[in-house]
C-alpha positions as CSV (number, residue, x, y, z in Angstrom):
1,S,101.7,93.9,87.8
2,I,104.9,93.7,85.9
3,V,108.3,92.0,85.9
4,M,111.3,94.3,85.5
5,L,114.8,92.6,84.8
6,G,118.0,95.0,85.1
7,K,120.9,94.6,82.9
8,W,122.5,91.1,83.1
9,A,119.7,89.9,85.3
10,F,118.9,86.1,84.6
11,V,116.0,83.6,85.0
12,G,116.9,79.9,85.0
13,S,115.0,77.3,83.0
14,G,111.7,76.1,84.4
15,S,111.5,79.1,86.9
16,R,108.3,80.8,87.6
17,L,107.8,84.7,88.3
18,I,104.4,85.0,89.7
19,T,102.8,88.7,90.0
20,A,99.3,87.6,91.3
21,S,98.3,84.8,93.4
22,D,95.2,83.9,95.4
23,D,95.4,84.9,99.0
24,F,94.7,81.9,101.3
25,T,95.2,83.5,104.4
26,G,91.4,84.0,105.4
27,R,88.9,81.5,107.1
28,F,87.7,80.5,103.7
29,G,90.8,80.8,101.6
30,P,90.3,83.0,98.4
31,I,86.6,82.6,98.4
32,G,84.6,85.6,98.2
33,P,81.7,87.4,96.1
34,A,81.9,86.8,92.3
35,G,84.9,88.7,91.1
36,K,86.0,89.7,94.4
37,N,88.4,86.9,95.4
38,R,91.2,88.3,97.4
39,M,94.6,88.3,95.6
40,D,98.1,89.0,96.4
41,R,99.6,91.2,93.6
42,G,102.9,93.0,93.1
43,D,105.6,93.8,90.8
44,I,108.7,91.5,90.8
45,T,112.2,93.4,90.2
46,F,115.6,91.8,89.4
47,E,118.2,94.4,89.8
48,E,121.4,94.3,87.7
49,F,123.3,91.1,87.7
50,A,120.5,89.5,90.0
51,G,118.8,86.2,89.1
52,V,117.6,82.8,90.0
53,A,118.7,79.3,88.9
54,V,116.7,76.5,87.4
55,G,113.3,75.8,88.8
56,C,113.0,78.7,91.2
57,T,109.3,80.3,92.3
58,V,109.4,84.2,93.0
59,L,106.2,85.4,94.5
60,P,104.6,88.9,94.1
61,G,106.3,92.0,95.5
62,V,110.1,90.5,95.6
63,V,112.9,92.7,94.8
64,L,116.2,90.9,94.2
65,P,119.0,93.4,94.9
66,E,122.0,93.9,92.6
67,G,124.0,90.7,92.0
68,C,121.8,88.6,94.5
69,C,121.1,85.1,93.2
70,I,119.0,82.3,94.3
71,A,120.0,78.7,94.3
72,A,118.1,76.1,92.2
73,H,114.5,75.2,93.1
74,G,114.3,78.1,95.6
75,L,111.1,79.7,96.8
76,V,111.5,83.6,97.1
77,S,108.3,84.8,99.0
78,S,109.9,88.2,100.1
79,S,113.0,90.3,99.9
80,K,113.6,90.0,103.5
81,G,117.1,88.8,104.3
82,L,118.3,89.2,100.8
83,E,121.6,91.3,100.5
84,P,123.3,92.7,97.3
85,W,125.8,90.2,95.8
86,G,124.7,87.4,98.0
87,C,124.0,83.9,96.7
88,Y,121.2,82.1,98.9
89,V,119.2,79.1,99.4
90,C,115.6,79.8,99.7
91,A,113.3,77.1,101.2
92,P,109.6,77.5,102.1
93,G,108.9,78.7,105.6
94,K,112.6,79.5,106.3
95,E,114.8,82.5,106.2
96,P,117.0,82.6,103.2
97,R,120.4,81.1,104.0
98,L,123.6,82.7,102.7
99,L,125.8,80.3,100.6
100,Y,128.5,82.9,99.7
101,M,129.2,86.4,98.6
102,R,129.7,86.9,94.8
103,D,132.7,89.0,93.6
104,A,130.9,92.1,92.5
105,E,134.0,93.6,90.8
106,A,134.7,90.5,88.9
107,V,131.1,90.0,87.7
108,K,130.9,93.7,86.6
109,R,134.1,93.5,84.7
110,L,132.9,90.5,82.8
111,G,129.7,92.3,82.0
112,E,131.8,95.2,80.5
113,E,134.0,92.7,78.4
114,W,130.8,91.0,76.8
């Protein structure tokens, strides 16, 4: 599994991008025959201008759409509910909550100027 970062994508200090994790959904958690433990694996993609603030955790298979950002200490377990240029609070067991929409044109303009 890989992590792909688009142009101007960002990862805040102390954040974790996890591309593989034990699968705890079964009766016995990830326990299985030697070398056969169940794993949840997947790429992580941050499209252009997307990112996470300080202390976030991003789990396998997540795609952050263009310009999407996650507020500090968020847990991003799927891409469901994330729209381009939205800034979200992501808490365990809850749907992402939109804080505001970012100004796509202004952000892109700044990217070109730098």
